[in-house]
N, C-alpha and C positions, 0 to 999 in steps of 0.2 A: 417541523423539520422536513426539509426536502432534499434528500440525497439519493444516491444510487440504491441504497438499501431500502428506501421507502417507495416501493413500487405498487402499493395498493391503489387501485383505481387508474393507473397509468395505461394509456392506449399505445398500440403499435408494437407491443412486445410479443405478439403471437399468442396462441392458446396455451393454457397451462397443461403440461404433460402429466398425466397421472399413470400410475403403474397398477396393474391388476394382480401382481404376484404377492402382495402383502408382505414383502421381505423388509424387515426393519433395517438390517445392515447388508449391503451388497458385498462388502469386503471386511475382513477381520479388523483392519485398522480403524474402521468407522466405530465399531463398538469400543475399542480402546480409547478413541478420542472422546466419546461420550463419558466413559468412566473417568478419564483424566479430568475433564471439566467438572464433573460431579464431585470428585475428591478435592479438587482445588476450591470449589465453592463450599463444600462441607467443612473444609479445614480453615475456612474464612481467610484465604489468601486474597480473595476478591469477592465482590458481591455480584448479584445478577445484573444490576444496572451497569456496573463497570464492564462486565462481560459483554453485554449488548453493545455498549459504547465502543469497546475494542473492535468488535466486528464491523461496526459502522465506520470505523476509521480505516478499514482496508481500502487500498487503492482501488478506485472504481473499475478499471478494466479487469483487474484480478478478481474483484468481487463478482463481477458478472460472468466470469468464465469458471468460477469455482463451484464445487458441489456444496451442499449443505454442510457436510461434516468437514470439508476442507476449510470452510469459514470458521467453524467451531475450533478446529485445530489452530488456525492462524490467530484467532482471538485468545486462545489459551496460551500460546507461545508468547504473544505480545505481552500479556499480563504477567506471566511468570518472570519475564525479563524486567519489566517495569517495576514489579513489586519485589525484586531481588530474590525470588525463589531459586532462580539460576541466573548466572551471568551470561551475557551474549557469547563470551569466550567459551564457557562451559557447554553451552548449547551447540556452538559451531564445532567444537572438538568432538562431541558425541555424534553429531550429524556426519562428520568426516569419518569417524570410526564405523558407523553403520554403513556408510558407502564403501568402506574398505580402503579409504584414502590414507590411513595412518600406517 
C-alpha cells in the first residue's frame, strides 16, 4: 500500500522531530481520545484493522497537518458513525452544543 499514511522510507519530509520532555499527552483531550478508542475497541464496535483503515482514509492534506491524536480522534469518529454507534446528526448536534451554538 502506498498512501500518505505510509511514510516509512520516504525522502524529502525532513528530520523526525523528537521530544525530550517524555510527556505522553500534551493536552487533556489527547488522553480522552486514547480512552475513547480503547473503549470502542474493547466494546468490539470495531477492530484494530478497521481503526487503522479509518485513519488511512483521512484526506491526505488533513492527515499531514494533523497530530497523532487528531488522527486517532478522526478515525474513532468515522467508525462511530459508520458502525451506527452515533448518527452524523447526533454527532453534529453534540458538537454544536459544545461550541455553544445551540
